[in-house]
C-alpha positions as CSV (number, residue, x, y, z in Angstrom):
1,X,-12.3,37.7,92.7
2,X,-10.4,40.5,90.8
3,X,-11.8,43.9,91.5
4,X,-13.1,45.9,88.4
5,X,-10.5,48.3,87.1
6,X,-11.3,51.9,86.2
7,X,-12.3,50.9,82.8
8,X,-13.9,53.7,81.0
9,X,-11.3,56.3,81.1
10,X,-10.2,57.4,77.6
11,X,-6.7,55.9,77.9
12,X,-8.2,52.7,78.8
13,X,-10.6,52.7,75.8
14,X,-7.7,53.1,73.4
15,X,-5.5,50.4,75.1
16,X,-5.4,46.6,74.0
17,X,-5.7,45.7,77.7
18,X,-9.4,46.8,77.8
19,X,-11.7,43.7,77.2
20,X,-14.7,43.5,74.9
21,X,-15.8,42.2,71.6
22,X,-17.2,44.0,68.5
23,X,-20.5,45.3,67.7
24,X,-21.3,47.5,64.9
25,X,-24.4,49.1,63.6
26,X,-25.4,50.7,60.4
27,X,-28.0,53.1,59.2
28,X,-28.3,55.0,62.5
29,X,-31.4,56.9,63.2
30,X,-31.3,60.2,65.1
31,X,-32.7,60.7,68.5
32,X,-29.6,60.8,71.0
33,X,-28.9,64.0,72.9
34,X,-25.8,65.7,72.1
35,X,-24.9,65.9,75.9
36,X,-25.8,68.4,78.6
37,X,-22.7,70.8,79.2
38,X,-24.4,72.1,82.4
39,X,-23.9,68.7,83.8
40,X,-20.3,68.1,82.4
41,X,-21.7,66.1,79.5
42,X,-19.8,65.4,76.3
43,X,-20.6,63.2,73.5
44,X,-23.9,61.2,74.0
45,X,-25.8,58.5,72.1
46,X,-28.8,56.3,72.9
47,X,-29.2,52.6,72.3
48,X,-32.7,50.6,72.1
49,X,-32.4,46.9,72.5
50,X,-35.1,44.2,72.7
51,X,-35.9,40.5,73.3
52,X,-35.9,37.5,71.3
53,X,-37.4,37.5,67.8
54,X,-39.1,34.0,67.1
55,X,-41.3,33.4,64.3
56,X,-43.9,30.7,65.1
57,X,-46.4,29.3,62.4
58,X,-49.2,31.4,63.7
59,X,-47.1,34.6,63.0
60,X,-46.2,33.3,59.5
61,X,-50.1,32.9,59.0
62,X,-50.5,36.5,60.3
63,X,-48.0,37.7,57.7
64,X,-49.8,36.1,55.0
65,X,-53.1,37.6,56.2
66,X,-51.6,41.0,56.5
67,X,-49.9,40.8,52.9
68,X,-53.4,40.3,51.4
69,X,-54.5,43.3,53.0
70,X,-51.5,45.6,52.6
71,X,-50.5,44.4,49.1
72,X,-46.9,45.0,50.4
73,X,-46.0,41.5,50.8
74,X,-42.9,39.8,49.6
75,X,-43.6,36.4,48.4
76,X,-46.9,36.6,50.1
77,X,-45.7,37.6,53.5
78,X,-45.7,41.0,55.2
79,X,-44.5,41.1,58.9
80,X,-44.7,45.0,58.8
81,X,-48.2,45.5,60.6
82,X,-47.3,42.8,63.2
83,X,-44.2,44.8,64.4
84,X,-45.3,48.4,63.5
85,X,-46.3,49.0,67.1
86,X,-42.7,49.6,68.3
87,X,-41.4,51.5,65.4
88,X,-41.8,54.9,67.0
89,X,-39.5,53.8,69.9
90,X,-36.7,51.9,68.0
91,X,-36.5,54.3,65.2
92,X,-35.7,57.2,67.6
93,X,-32.6,55.4,69.0
94,X,-29.1,56.2,67.6
95,X,-28.5,52.5,67.6
96,X,-31.1,49.7,67.5
97,X,-30.2,46.2,68.5
98,X,-32.2,43.2,67.8
99,X,-31.7,39.5,68.7
100,X,-32.3,37.2,65.8
101,X,-32.7,33.8,67.5
102,X,-33.8,31.6,64.7
103,X,-32.3,30.3,61.5
104,X,-33.4,32.2,58.4
105,X,-34.8,30.2,55.5
106,X,-35.7,30.6,52.0
107,X,-38.7,33.1,50.9
108,X,-41.2,30.4,49.9
109,X,-40.2,27.9,52.6
110,X,-40.2,25.3,53.7
111,X,-40.5,26.9,57.4
112,X,-40.0,25.1,60.7
113,X,-40.8,25.6,64.1
114,X,-39.3,24.1,67.4
115,X,-37.0,22.3,67.7
116,X,-35.1,23.3,64.6
117,X,-36.3,26.8,63.6
118,X,-36.4,27.8,60.0
119,X,-38.3,31.2,59.7
120,X,-39.0,33.4,56.6
121,X,-36.3,35.8,55.4
122,X,-39.2,38.6,54.9
123,X,-38.8,39.3,58.6
124,X,-35.3,40.7,58.2
125,X,-36.6,43.5,56.0
126,X,-39.3,44.4,58.6
127,X,-36.7,44.5,61.3
128,X,-34.6,46.9,59.3
129,X,-37.7,48.9,58.5
130,X,-38.6,49.6,62.0
131,X,-35.2,51.0,62.9
132,X,-32.9,48.2,64.0
133,X,-29.2,48.6,62.9
134,X,-27.6,45.4,64.0
135,X,-28.7,42.0,65.3
136,X,-27.0,39.5,67.7
137,X,-27.2,36.1,66.1
138,X,-25.7,33.8,68.8
139,X,-28.3,31.6,70.3
140,X,-29.2,28.0,71.3
141,X,-30.8,27.6,67.8
142,X,-28.0,29.3,65.8
143,X,-26.9,25.8,64.1
144,X,-30.2,24.1,64.0
145,X,-29.5,23.9,60.3
146,X,-25.7,23.6,60.3
147,X,-23.1,25.8,58.5
148,X,-25.7,26.5,55.5
149,X,-28.2,27.8,57.9
150,X,-25.7,30.2,59.4
151,X,-24.6,31.4,56.1
152,X,-28.1,31.9,54.7
153,X,-29.2,33.8,57.9
154,X,-26.1,36.3,57.8
155,X,-26.5,36.6,53.9
156,X,-30.2,37.6,54.5
157,X,-29.3,40.1,57.3
158,X,-26.7,41.6,54.8
159,X,-29.0,41.8,51.9
160,X,-31.2,44.2,53.9
161,X,-28.5,46.3,55.5
162,X,-28.4,44.8,58.8
163,X,-25.0,44.3,60.7
164,X,-24.7,41.2,62.8
165,X,-22.3,39.4,65.1
166,X,-22.2,36.2,67.3
167,X,-22.3,33.7,64.3
168,X,-19.9,33.6,61.3
169,X,-19.2,32.4,57.7
170,X,-15.4,32.3,58.1
171,X,-12.8,32.0,60.9
172,X,-11.5,35.5,59.7
173,X,-14.9,37.0,60.1
174,X,-15.1,35.5,63.7
175,X,-11.9,37.3,64.6
176,X,-13.0,40.6,63.1
177,X,-14.7,42.9,65.5
178,X,-18.0,44.5,64.4
179,X,-17.5,48.2,65.2
180,X,-19.5,51.1,63.9
181,X,-19.5,54.9,64.3
182,X,-22.6,56.0,66.4
183,X,-22.6,59.8,66.4
184,X,-18.9,60.2,66.4
185,X,-18.3,57.2,69.0
186,X,-16.8,53.8,67.9
187,X,-19.2,51.2,69.4
188,X,-18.6,47.5,69.3
189,X,-20.9,44.6,69.9
190,X,-20.2,41.2,70.7
191,X,-22.6,38.2,70.9
192,X,-22.4,34.8,72.8
193,X,-24.6,31.8,73.8
194,X,-24.5,29.2,76.4
195,X,-24.9,26.3,74.0
196,X,-26.9,24.7,71.0
197,X,-29.4,22.3,72.2
198,X,-28.7,18.9,70.7
199,X,-26.4,20.3,68.2
200,X,-22.5,20.4,68.5
201,X,-20.3,23.0,66.9
202,X,-18.5,21.4,63.9
203,X,-14.9,20.2,65.0
204,X,-13.7,21.9,61.6
205,X,-15.6,25.0,62.3
206,X,-15.4,25.7,66.0
207,X,-15.5,29.4,65.3
208,X,-18.9,29.1,63.7
209,X,-20.9,30.5,66.8
210,X,-19.5,32.1,70.1
211,X,-20.2,30.0,73.1
212,X,-20.2,31.5,76.6
213,X,-16.8,31.6,78.3
214,X,-15.2,34.3,80.2
215,X,-11.8,34.0,78.6
216,X,-13.4,34.1,75.2
217,X,-15.5,37.1,76.0
218,X,-12.3,39.0,77.3
219,X,-10.4,38.0,74.2
220,X,-13.3,39.4,72.0
221,X,-13.3,42.8,73.9
222,X,-9.6,42.9,73.7
223,X,-9.7,42.6,69.9
224,X,-12.5,45.3,69.7
225,X,-10.7,47.7,72.0
226,X,-7.5,47.1,70.0
227,X,-9.4,48.0,66.8
228,X,-10.6,51.5,68.6
229,X,-13.8,50.4,70.2
230,X,-14.6,53.1,72.8
231,X,-17.9,51.3,73.9
232,X,-18.4,47.6,73.9
233,X,-22.0,46.0,74.3
234,X,-22.3,42.3,75.0
235,X,-25.4,40.3,74.0
236,X,-25.5,37.1,75.8
237,X,-27.9,34.2,75.5
238,X,-28.1,32.5,79.0
239,X,-30.3,31.6,82.0
240,X,-33.4,29.4,82.6
241,X,-36.2,29.5,80.1
242,X,-39.6,30.9,81.5
243,X,-38.1,32.0,84.9
244,X,-38.5,35.8,85.7
245,X,-35.6,35.4,88.3
246,X,-32.2,35.3,87.1
247,X,-30.3,32.0,87.9
248,X,-27.5,31.6,90.1
249,X,-25.0,30.9,87.2
250,X,-26.4,34.1,85.4
251,X,-25.9,36.1,88.7
252,X,-22.4,34.8,89.2
253,X,-21.3,35.2,85.6
254,X,-22.7,38.7,85.4
255,X,-20.5,39.7,88.4
256,X,-17.5,38.1,86.7
257,X,-18.2,40.4,83.6
258,X,-18.8,43.4,85.5
259,X,-15.6,43.1,87.6
260,X,-13.3,41.2,85.4
261,X,-13.9,42.9,82.0
262,X,-14.5,46.6,80.6
263,X,-17.8,45.6,78.9
264,X,-20.1,48.7,79.1
265,X,-23.4,47.1,78.8
266,X,-24.8,43.5,79.0
267,X,-28.0,42.7,77.1
268,X,-29.4,39.2,78.0
269,X,-31.6,36.8,76.2
270,X,-33.3,33.3,76.1
271,X,-35.6,33.1,79.0
272,X,-38.6,34.2,76.9
273,X,-39.8,36.0,79.8
274,X,-38.8,39.4,81.3
275,X,-36.0,39.3,83.8
276,X,-34.7,42.3,86.0
277,X,-32.0,44.9,85.3
278,X,-29.3,45.3,87.7
279,X,-26.3,47.6,88.0
280,X,-23.4,45.5,89.2
281,X,-20.0,47.6,90.1
282,X,-21.0,50.3,87.7
283,X,-22.2,48.2,84.7
284,X,-25.8,47.7,83.8
285,X,-26.8,44.1,83.4
286,X,-30.3,43.3,81.5
287,X,-30.7,39.7,82.5
288,X,-33.5,39.0,80.2
289,X,-35.6,41.4,77.8
290,X,-38.3,38.8,77.2
291,X,-39.6,38.0,73.8
292,X,-39.8,40.7,71.3
293,X,-42.2,38.7,69.2
294,X,-43.1,35.0,69.5
295,X,-46.1,32.9,69.8
296,X,-45.4,29.8,71.9
297,X,-47.6,26.6,71.9
298,X,-49.0,27.3,75.3
299,X,-49.0,31.3,75.8
300,X,-48.6,32.0,79.5
301,X,-48.9,35.9,79.5
302,X,-45.5,36.2,80.5
303,X,-44.2,34.9,77.2
304,X,-46.2,37.5,75.4
305,X,-44.6,40.5,77.5
306,X,-41.2,41.8,76.7
307,X,-39.3,45.1,77.2
308,X,-37.3,47.4,75.2
309,X,-34.2,48.4,77.1
310,X,-33.4,52.2,76.5
311,X,-29.7,53.3,77.4
312,X,-28.2,56.8,77.3
313,X,-24.4,56.8,76.8
314,X,-22.9,60.1,78.0
315,X,-19.2,61.0,78.1
316,X,-18.4,62.7,81.4
317,X,-14.8,63.3,82.7
318,X,-13.5,61.0,80.4
319,X,-15.8,58.2,81.3
320,X,-19.0,56.7,80.0
321,X,-22.1,57.2,82.3
322,X,-24.9,55.0,81.3
323,X,-28.6,55.9,82.0
324,X,-31.0,53.0,81.8
325,X,-34.8,53.0,81.0
326,X,-37.2,50.4,79.9
327,X,-40.6,50.4,77.9
328,X,-42.8,47.4,78.2
329,X,-44.1,45.5,75.2
330,X,-47.0,43.1,74.7
331,X,-47.9,40.6,71.7
332,X,-51.8,40.6,71.5
333,X,-52.8,37.2,70.3
334,X,-56.2,36.2,69.0
335,X,-58.2,33.4,70.5
336,X,-57.1,29.9,70.0
337,X,-59.2,27.5,67.6
338,X,-62.1,26.1,69.1
339,X,-61.0,22.6,69.8
340,X,-64.4,21.4,71.0
341,X,-66.0,21.8,67.7
342,X,-62.9,20.8,65.8
343,X,-62.9,24.0,63.8
344,X,-59.4,25.1,62.6
345,X,-60.0,28.9,63.0
346,X,-62.6,31.0,65.1
347,X,-63.8,34.2,64.3
348,X,-62.8,36.7,67.1
349,X,-65.9,38.2,68.9
350,X,-66.6,41.9,69.3
351,X,-63.9,43.2,71.8
352,X,-61.5,40.1,71.4
353,X,-58.1,40.5,69.6
354,X,-58.4,40.4,65.9
355,X,-54.8,40.0,65.0
356,X,-51.4,39.2,66.3
357,X,-49.7,42.6,67.0
358,X,-46.7,43.8,69.0
359,X,-47.8,46.5,71.2
360,X,-45.9,49.5,73.0
361,X,-47.9,49.1,76.2
362,X,-47.5,52.7,77.3
363,X,-48.5,54.0,74.1
364,X,-51.6,51.9,73.6
365,X,-52.8,52.9,77.3
366,X,-53.1,56.5,76.0
367,X,-55.8,55.4,73.5
368,X,-59.3,56.5,74.6
369,X,-61.2,53.8,72.7
370,X,-59.9,50.9,75.0
371,X,-62.3,48.6,76.5
372,X,-62.2,47.9,80.2
373,X,-60.8,44.6,79.3
374,X,-58.1,45.9,77.1
375,X,-57.1,48.4,79.5
376,X,-56.8,46.0,82.4
377,X,-54.7,43.5,80.3
378,X,-52.4,46.3,79.4
379,X,-52.0,47.7,82.9
380,X,-51.3,44.3,84.0
381,X,-48.4,43.9,81.4
382,X,-47.0,47.4,82.5
383,X,-47.1,46.8,86.1
384,X,-45.8,43.2,86.1
385,X,-43.1,44.2,83.8
386,X,-42.1,47.1,86.0
387,X,-42.2,44.9,89.2
388,X,-39.8,42.5,87.5
389,X,-37.5,45.1,86.3
390,X,-37.0,46.5,89.7
391,X,-36.8,43.4,91.9
392,X,-33.3,43.6,92.2
393,X,-33.1,47.1,93.6
394,X,-32.4,48.8,90.2
395,X,-34.5,51.9,91.2
396,X,-31.9,53.1,93.5
397,X,-29.4,53.2,90.6
398,X,-31.9,55.2,88.6
399,X,-33.8,52.6,86.5
400,X,-37.1,54.2,85.4
401,X,-39.7,53.5,82.6
402,X,-39.2,55.4,79.4
403,X,-42.6,56.4,79.4
404,X,-44.6,56.6,82.8
405,X,-47.8,54.5,83.2
406,X,-50.6,56.9,81.9
407,X,-53.4,57.6,84.5
């Protein structure tokens, strides 16, 4: 196997021999450090990235309920309260990267869940509002509704000012790197997925969604570097669903990416549970960030836990040093309907979860009004996420929580 070249020197960043594909973001929010000159630091910026966004029917119902209470809904849906808990973190990053897994539908529906997702476009405005700048759109659900679904998804993201990459409306778009200026640094994002379930890419549009392949990823990086990208971030849909440990193919591919490309950061999705981070030959691999927000038919606890990856890029000696941190998240879910009585809804009892809410676990644990039950659940989510994050030895490479577990 080819050894990783010295890939982050400034000459390498400017040469077309470097490998990576394009990411761009827009509407950047302050929060990065300008660099610590005492440590030889130059330009610096921060990246926040989180897991899969899946809007299941229960979350649509929650958005209807919240719209009635807030009066801020669009066509009767308001996803703001659902996702507000992570805004303080995401909005502080210089670049916020989301993963939009499903196809976006029309404002008034119809909406669909698994196996062919079709979700409300109102979610896009919320994603933008909480601080995201760009979204990866290559997933196993990208072509659930064919070319028209891809086009509508991208048109919707455009309409709210979110950048995107991974799926495309034209062949020209698929060959055009997504590059943005982040605090004076040209950052590119590329997005790839392992496959598309029962669907096949159209023979007349094989460029519609990027499919995992080392050669294609190298070519995408090369185009981005040729267009001036100094940093390249790969969003990749891979691995086994509901398995906290990365699969053997994931581990193998991660090593190929680290040793045979110049990609600066790999952000993984698809497992719907948190998977570890690991530094491989100098490159941080986030194997799986879990779910950002979802409500699976059979919640396991693990499917409600996620993580925000926080990465600080600092230029030192002509190279990019990347410091990795993580912030555990949790989707609070109300009790299920009472199937024994046949009732379609159950009024939560005192002390039970009232609404679906995406929580920053560390921030919630600082509250002084938590019940013992609430505190125990939050601590479990934090500690389980921490154990998963570190179970491939990342602590030795400096991986730490963004916010320490409160006493």
